[in-house]
C-alpha positions as CSV (number, residue, x, y, z in Angstrom):
1,M,-20.4,22.0,-33.7
2,A,-17.1,20.3,-33.0
3,Q,-13.9,22.4,-33.5
4,D,-11.1,21.3,-35.8
5,A,-8.6,19.6,-33.4
6,D,-5.7,20.8,-35.6
7,A,-6.6,24.4,-34.8
8,I,-6.5,24.1,-31.1
9,A,-3.3,25.2,-29.3
10,L,-2.1,22.3,-27.1
11,D,-0.5,24.7,-24.6
12,D,-3.8,26.2,-23.6
13,P,-6.1,24.2,-21.4
14,L,-8.9,26.8,-21.7
15,A,-9.1,26.6,-25.5
16,L,-9.1,22.8,-25.4
17,T,-11.7,22.6,-22.6
18,Q,-13.9,25.1,-24.6
19,A,-13.7,22.9,-27.7
20,L,-14.7,19.9,-25.7
21,V,-17.6,21.6,-23.9
22,R,-18.9,22.9,-27.3
23,C,-19.6,19.2,-28.2
24,P,-23.0,18.4,-26.7
25,S,-22.0,14.9,-25.8
26,V,-24.9,13.9,-23.5
27,T,-24.7,10.2,-22.9
28,P,-24.7,8.2,-25.3
29,E,-24.0,10.9,-27.9
30,D,-20.4,11.7,-28.7
31,A,-21.0,14.9,-30.8
32,G,-17.4,15.1,-31.8
33,A,-15.7,15.2,-28.4
34,L,-13.7,12.0,-28.9
35,G,-12.6,13.3,-32.3
36,I,-11.1,16.4,-30.6
37,M,-9.2,14.2,-28.1
38,E,-8.0,11.9,-30.8
39,G,-6.8,14.8,-33.0
40,A,-4.9,16.4,-30.1
41,L,-3.3,13.1,-29.0
42,S,-2.4,12.1,-32.6
43,R,-0.5,15.4,-32.9
44,L,1.5,14.4,-29.8
45,G,2.4,11.1,-31.4
46,F,-0.1,8.8,-29.7
47,A,-1.4,5.7,-31.5
48,C,-5.1,6.1,-31.3
49,H,-7.8,3.4,-31.4
50,R,-11.5,4.2,-31.7
51,L,-13.5,1.4,-30.3
52,V,-17.2,0.9,-30.4
53,F,-18.6,-1.6,-27.8
54,S,-22.1,-3.0,-27.8
55,S,-24.4,-4.9,-25.4
56,A,-28.0,-6.0,-25.6
57,D,-30.5,-3.3,-24.4
58,T,-27.9,-0.6,-24.0
59,P,-26.7,2.0,-26.6
60,D,-23.5,1.4,-28.6
61,I,-20.7,3.5,-27.2
62,D,-17.7,5.0,-28.9
63,N,-14.5,5.0,-26.9
64,L,-10.8,6.0,-27.4
65,Y,-7.6,4.3,-26.4
66,A,-4.4,6.2,-27.1
67,K,-0.9,5.0,-26.3
68,L,2.6,6.4,-26.6
69,G,5.7,4.4,-25.8
70,E,6.4,0.8,-24.8
71,G,7.4,-1.1,-21.8
72,R,7.6,-0.1,-18.1
73,P,6.5,1.9,-16.3
74,H,3.1,2.3,-17.8
75,L,0.9,5.1,-16.6
76,G,-2.7,5.4,-17.5
77,F,-5.1,8.3,-17.4
78,A,-8.8,7.6,-17.5
79,G,-11.7,9.9,-18.1
80,H,-15.0,10.4,-20.0
81,T,-16.3,12.9,-22.6
82,D,-20.0,12.2,-22.0
83,V,-22.0,14.6,-19.8
84,V,-25.3,14.6,-18.0
85,P,-28.3,16.5,-19.5
86,V,-28.5,20.2,-18.9
87,G,-32.0,20.2,-17.5
88,N,-33.9,23.4,-18.3
89,P,-31.6,25.5,-20.6
90,E,-33.5,28.6,-19.5
91,S,-32.2,28.1,-16.0
92,W,-28.6,28.7,-17.2
93,S,-27.0,32.1,-17.3
94,V,-25.4,31.2,-20.6
95,D,-25.9,28.6,-23.3
96,P,-24.7,25.4,-21.6
97,F,-22.7,24.3,-24.6
98,A,-21.3,27.7,-25.6
99,A,-18.3,27.5,-23.2
100,E,-18.4,31.2,-22.3
101,V,-15.9,32.7,-19.9
102,R,-17.3,35.3,-17.5
103,D,-15.3,37.0,-14.8
104,G,-12.5,34.5,-15.2
105,V,-14.8,31.5,-14.9
106,L,-15.6,29.0,-17.7
107,I,-19.3,28.0,-17.6
108,G,-20.6,25.0,-19.5
109,R,-21.9,21.4,-19.1
110,G,-18.9,19.2,-18.5
111,A,-16.5,22.0,-17.7
112,A,-15.8,20.4,-14.2
113,D,-17.0,16.9,-14.8
114,M,-14.8,16.2,-16.6
115,K,-13.8,17.7,-19.9
116,G,-11.6,20.3,-18.1
117,A,-9.4,17.5,-16.6
118,L,-9.1,15.8,-20.0
119,A,-7.9,19.0,-21.6
120,C,-5.5,19.6,-18.7
121,F,-3.9,16.2,-19.1
122,V,-3.4,16.7,-22.8
123,V,-1.7,20.1,-22.1
124,A,0.5,18.5,-19.4
125,L,1.4,15.8,-21.9
126,A,2.4,18.4,-24.5
127,R,4.6,20.1,-22.0
128,F,6.1,16.8,-20.7
129,L,6.9,15.4,-24.2
130,E,8.5,18.5,-25.7
131,G,12.0,17.7,-26.7
132,R,12.0,14.6,-24.5
133,A,12.4,10.8,-24.8
134,F,11.1,8.9,-21.9
135,K,11.3,5.3,-20.8
136,G,7.9,3.6,-20.5
137,A,4.4,4.2,-21.8
138,I,1.5,6.5,-21.3
139,S,-2.1,5.5,-22.2
140,L,-5.4,7.4,-22.1
141,L,-8.6,5.5,-21.7
142,V,-11.5,7.9,-22.7
143,T,-15.0,6.6,-22.6
144,G,-18.4,7.9,-23.6
145,D,-20.7,6.2,-21.1
146,E,-19.5,7.0,-17.6
147,E,-22.6,9.1,-16.9
148,G,-24.8,6.4,-18.3
149,P,-25.0,2.6,-17.8
150,S,-21.2,2.3,-17.7
151,I,-21.4,-1.0,-19.6
152,N,-19.9,-0.3,-23.0
153,G,-17.1,2.0,-21.8
154,T,-14.2,1.6,-19.4
155,R,-15.0,-1.9,-18.3
156,K,-14.9,-3.3,-21.9
157,L,-12.0,-1.1,-22.8
158,L,-10.0,-2.7,-20.0
159,E,-11.0,-6.2,-21.3
160,W,-9.9,-5.2,-24.8
161,M,-6.5,-4.1,-23.4
162,G,-6.1,-7.4,-21.6
163,E,-6.8,-9.3,-24.8
164,R,-3.9,-7.4,-26.4
165,G,-1.6,-8.1,-23.5
166,E,-1.7,-4.4,-22.3
167,S,-1.5,-3.7,-18.6
168,L,-1.0,-0.6,-16.5
169,D,1.3,-0.1,-13.5
170,A,-0.9,2.8,-12.2
171,C,-3.8,4.9,-13.3
172,L,-5.1,8.4,-12.5
173,V,-8.8,9.2,-13.1
174,G,-9.5,12.8,-13.7
175,E,-12.9,13.0,-11.9
176,P,-13.5,16.2,-9.9
177,T,-12.4,15.4,-6.4
178,N,-12.0,18.7,-4.6
179,P,-14.8,20.0,-2.4
180,E,-14.0,23.8,-2.5
181,R,-10.4,24.4,-3.6
182,L,-8.1,22.7,-6.1
183,G,-5.7,20.6,-4.1
184,E,-7.8,19.6,-1.2
185,M,-8.6,16.0,-1.9
186,I,-7.4,12.9,-3.7
187,K,-9.7,9.9,-3.8
188,I,-7.9,6.7,-2.9
189,G,-11.0,4.5,-3.0
190,R,-14.8,4.6,-3.4
191,R,-17.7,3.4,-1.4
192,G,-19.8,0.6,-2.8
193,S,-23.4,1.3,-4.0
194,L,-26.3,-1.1,-3.7
195,N,-29.8,-0.2,-4.9
196,V,-32.7,-2.0,-3.3
197,R,-36.3,-2.3,-4.4
198,L,-38.6,-3.6,-1.6
199,T,-42.2,-4.5,-2.4
200,V,-44.6,-5.6,0.3
201,S,-47.9,-7.3,-0.6
202,G,-51.2,-7.2,1.2
203,Q,-54.9,-7.6,0.3
204,Q,-57.0,-4.7,-0.9
205,G,-60.1,-3.9,1.0
206,H,-62.4,-1.2,2.5
207,V,-60.9,1.0,5.1
208,G,-64.1,0.6,7.2
209,Y,-63.5,-3.2,7.3
210,P,-59.8,-3.6,8.0
211,D,-60.3,-7.1,9.3
212,L,-61.3,-8.1,5.8
213,A,-58.1,-6.7,4.2
214,D,-54.3,-6.7,4.8
215,N,-52.7,-3.4,4.8
216,P,-49.1,-3.7,3.5
217,I,-48.1,-0.1,4.6
218,P,-47.4,-0.8,8.3
219,R,-45.2,-3.8,7.4
220,L,-43.3,-1.7,4.9
221,M,-42.8,1.0,7.5
222,A,-41.6,-1.5,10.0
223,M,-39.2,-3.1,7.6
224,L,-37.8,0.3,6.6
225,A,-37.4,1.3,10.3
226,R,-35.4,-1.9,11.0
227,I,-33.2,-1.2,8.0
228,I,-32.4,2.4,8.7
229,E,-32.2,2.2,12.5
230,T,-29.7,-0.7,12.6
231,P,-26.2,0.7,12.1
232,L,-24.1,-1.2,9.6
233,D,-20.7,-0.2,11.1
234,E,-18.8,2.7,12.7
235,G,-16.5,3.4,9.7
236,T,-12.8,2.6,9.2
237,N,-9.6,4.5,9.0
238,H,-10.3,5.5,5.4
239,F,-14.1,5.2,5.1
240,Q,-17.1,6.9,6.7
241,P,-19.7,4.7,8.3
242,S,-21.9,2.9,5.8
243,H,-25.4,4.2,5.5
244,V,-28.8,3.6,4.0
245,E,-31.0,6.2,2.3
246,I,-34.6,5.7,1.5
247,T,-35.1,7.4,-1.9
248,S,-38.8,6.6,-2.6
249,I,-41.9,5.3,-0.9
250,D,-44.8,4.7,-3.3
251,V,-48.3,3.2,-2.8
252,G,-50.0,4.5,-5.9
253,N,-53.3,4.7,-4.1
254,E,-55.4,7.8,-4.6
255,A,-58.6,6.3,-3.2
256,R,-59.1,7.4,0.4
257,G,-61.5,4.6,1.2
258,V,-59.4,1.7,-0.1
259,I,-56.6,-0.2,1.7
260,P,-54.0,-0.8,-1.0
261,A,-52.8,-4.2,-2.1
262,E,-49.1,-3.3,-2.4
263,A,-46.5,-0.8,-1.1
264,R,-43.1,-0.2,-2.4
265,A,-39.8,1.5,-1.4
266,L,-36.5,2.2,-3.0
267,L,-33.3,2.4,-1.0
268,N,-29.6,3.0,-1.7
269,I,-26.8,1.6,0.6
270,R,-23.4,3.4,0.3
271,Y,-21.0,1.1,2.1
272,N,-17.4,0.8,3.0
273,N,-14.9,-2.1,2.5
274,L,-16.2,-3.9,5.6
275,H,-19.0,-5.2,3.4
276,D,-19.8,-6.5,-0.1
277,A,-23.1,-6.5,-2.0
278,R,-23.9,-10.1,-1.4
279,A,-23.5,-9.8,2.4
280,L,-25.6,-6.7,2.4
281,E,-28.4,-8.4,0.4
282,A,-28.5,-11.1,3.1
283,W,-28.6,-8.4,5.8
284,V,-31.5,-6.6,4.2
285,R,-33.4,-9.9,3.9
286,G,-32.8,-10.6,7.5
287,Q,-34.2,-7.2,8.6
288,C,-37.3,-7.8,6.5
289,D,-37.7,-11.4,7.8
290,S,-37.7,-10.1,11.4
291,V,-40.9,-8.1,10.6
292,G,-42.8,-10.7,8.6
293,A,-43.4,-12.4,5.2
294,G,-45.2,-11.2,2.1
295,Y,-42.4,-9.1,0.5
296,E,-40.1,-9.2,-2.5
297,L,-36.6,-7.7,-2.9
298,A,-34.7,-6.8,-6.0
299,F,-31.1,-5.6,-5.9
300,H,-28.7,-3.9,-8.3
301,S,-25.1,-3.3,-7.4
302,T,-23.3,-0.5,-9.3
303,G,-19.9,-1.2,-7.7
304,E,-18.2,-2.7,-4.7
305,A,-16.2,-0.6,-2.2
306,F,-12.5,-0.6,-2.7
307,L,-9.4,1.0,-1.3
308,T,-6.0,1.8,-2.9
309,E,-3.8,1.6,0.2
310,P,-1.7,4.7,0.6
311,G,1.7,4.1,-0.8
312,P,4.2,5.3,-3.4
313,F,1.7,6.3,-6.0
314,S,-0.6,8.3,-3.7
315,A,2.6,9.9,-2.2
316,L,3.8,10.9,-5.6
317,V,0.5,12.4,-6.6
318,A,0.1,14.2,-3.2
319,S,3.6,15.6,-3.5
320,A,2.8,17.1,-7.0
321,V,-0.5,18.6,-5.8
322,Q,1.2,20.2,-2.7
323,R,4.1,21.6,-4.8
324,V,1.7,23.4,-7.2
325,T,-1.1,24.4,-4.8
326,G,0.6,24.7,-1.4
327,I,-2.1,22.5,0.0
328,K,-1.5,19.0,1.5
329,P,-4.4,17.0,0.0
330,E,-6.6,14.7,2.1
331,L,-6.6,11.1,1.0
332,A,-10.3,10.3,1.0
333,T,-13.1,7.9,-0.1
334,V,-16.1,10.1,0.1
335,G,-18.6,10.9,-2.7
336,G,-20.1,8.9,-5.5
337,T,-18.7,6.2,-7.8
338,S,-16.4,6.6,-10.8
339,D,-14.8,4.3,-13.4
340,S,-12.0,3.7,-10.9
341,R,-14.3,0.9,-9.6
342,F,-13.4,-1.0,-12.8
343,I,-9.8,0.0,-13.0
344,K,-9.0,-1.1,-9.4
345,N,-9.1,-4.7,-10.6
346,Y,-6.1,-4.1,-12.9
347,C,-3.8,-1.7,-11.1
348,P,-3.5,0.9,-8.3
349,V,-5.9,3.8,-9.1
350,L,-6.5,7.3,-7.8
351,D,-8.9,10.0,-8.7
352,F,-7.8,13.6,-8.8
353,G,-9.3,16.4,-10.9
354,L,-11.1,19.8,-10.5
355,V,-13.4,21.2,-7.9
356,G,-16.7,19.3,-8.0
357,R,-19.0,21.8,-6.3
358,T,-21.0,22.6,-9.5
359,M,-20.9,19.2,-11.3
360,H,-24.3,18.1,-12.6
361,K,-25.7,21.5,-11.6
362,V,-27.0,24.5,-13.6
363,D,-24.1,26.8,-14.5
364,E,-21.5,24.1,-14.0
365,Q,-18.2,26.0,-14.0
366,V,-14.5,26.0,-13.4
367,P,-12.1,29.0,-12.8
368,V,-9.8,29.4,-15.7
369,E,-6.9,29.7,-13.2
370,D,-7.8,26.1,-12.0
371,L,-7.4,24.8,-15.5
372,H,-3.8,26.1,-15.7
373,R,-3.0,24.9,-12.2
374,L,-4.4,21.4,-12.8
375,S,-2.3,21.3,-16.0
376,D,0.7,22.1,-13.8
377,I,-0.2,19.4,-11.4
378,Y,-0.6,16.7,-14.1
379,A,2.7,17.8,-15.6
380,A,4.4,17.4,-12.2
381,I,2.9,13.9,-11.8
382,L,4.3,12.9,-15.2
383,E,7.7,14.3,-14.4
384,D,7.8,12.4,-11.0
385,F,6.3,9.2,-12.3
386,F,8.9,8.8,-15.1
387,S,11.8,9.9,-13.1
388,A,11.1,7.6,-10.1
């Protein structure tokens, strides 16, 4: 059950993270998480807007936009309160939504990805705003579908802001970015992701009479071989080489004596900024055409590759991270996608949050000490951004 936001101390990132984790906000459910964020931010003087966006064939999503101040500079912080399912609850060492602390570690679904970062930013705001008037504006964009279709969340929230004449000068996304230790990595871009469904058609027949049938499996295998054995590139200064992963091969044939009529495969291409989805679609078709006809392709792009060139904003964030942790963070583009893929169309955007080693796993967790240090980092970013 959601905790009363007025009862949560805004100087304690653990208490606020626990309150958020105790909301079982598995996409598309909110379960009170946005209410806790709204209550905390309202106490800090933010004007809050709860926005429900809808699209055909996708769940309605509740979102939060909160703003304090006016004019420039305008810093945004983006995150999500929704979480992935827990899987088998019996596999967890604790109730996944109880937010228990054991041996200095908070365990719970969403602790690392990314309710902890949301709590830390609120605590940093409370510290930054105490007894202070600042020039400019701070906005929080908090969505409820980052872990789902990502249709009725950040993308539409940004469109809504644009219709109101709102724009950001820079945005920080609180996704978990560090591989092992807090302070190791800032994400300055993300690889693109293209999903591919390849279906090869043949003619069903008896295995003893292959001349009277057309087996699609050898052609599928040849097409896949061409696709995965042809390097896309050698990488760039900021990106790893693009690569293709085969995620499924399926014939659906349990009859040993029958040549199947169809064979299918699923692939995912993670690509750098040397490519875009349309060019890669053409490349895949070319590889398949070199083997033969009788195939169909379907594509779904979940985001193009992008890069926020290192500059003043990344230097500011890196400086704050290093002052608090003593670690010089790597500026990287590895890993999956985030809602920064939408924000990059509006302003420079970086991702920095907690350690992501346990995100989406059983016993997702974060050291309590990291919550306090991330709050310190976010407070230092606020100080530097509004004094620059």
